[in-house]
N, C-alpha and C positions, 0 to 999 in steps of 0.2 A: 516588495515581495516578489520573488521570481515566479515565472510562469508555472513552473512545476509545483511551487507551493500554493499557488492559486488554485491549480487543478486539484491538488490534494484536499484543500479546504472545501471545495466544491463537491468532491466525492464524499467527504466525511459528513458534510451536511445532507447529502442525498441519503446516505446510509442511516443516519440519525432519524430521518423522517421516514424511512421505509420505502423511499422512492427509487425505482430502478430505471427510470428514464427522465430526461430533461431536455428541453429545447431552449437554447441560449444563443443570441446573435445569429439566429438563422441555422445553427448547427444542432443536429438531434444526437443526443448520447443515449444509449440503451444497453442495459446489461441483461443477460438472461436470467441471473439469479443473484442473490445476495452474496454467495460464495465468489462468483465472478467479480463482482464489485469490491469485495475485500481483498481479493488477489491483486486487482489493479492499484488499490490503496497501497498494499505492500510493495508493489514495483516502484510506485512514486516515492514512498518513504526510503527505499533503497537507493534510488537515484538522487534524492536530496542529500542523503548521508555521504555518497560519493562525491557530490559536488562540494560539499562542505569539508571534505578531506577526512571524515570520520572513518574508522574501521568498520567494515560491514561484515556481519556474521553469516555464514551460510545456512545456519539453522541446524547443521548436523553436529551431533556430539558423539564422540567415540568414547564410551565408558571403559575404564580400566579397573581391574579386579585384583585384590591382594588377598591371599590366603591367610594372612596374618601370621606368618611363620618368621 
């Protein structure tokens, strides 16, 4: 498992437990809120997708409309 995947697994575990801070190997990780933690998980998921060569969506969708004529 890559370092990024390990970090993502750790963050997902933290989120599932409702924990916003962790000390591991002398390094302390703390997030101000669950939203900040979710944002970081999203960043890591995007990074993993790029590393594996998968297409990454920007999350923006532009709707198109048709009058049906």
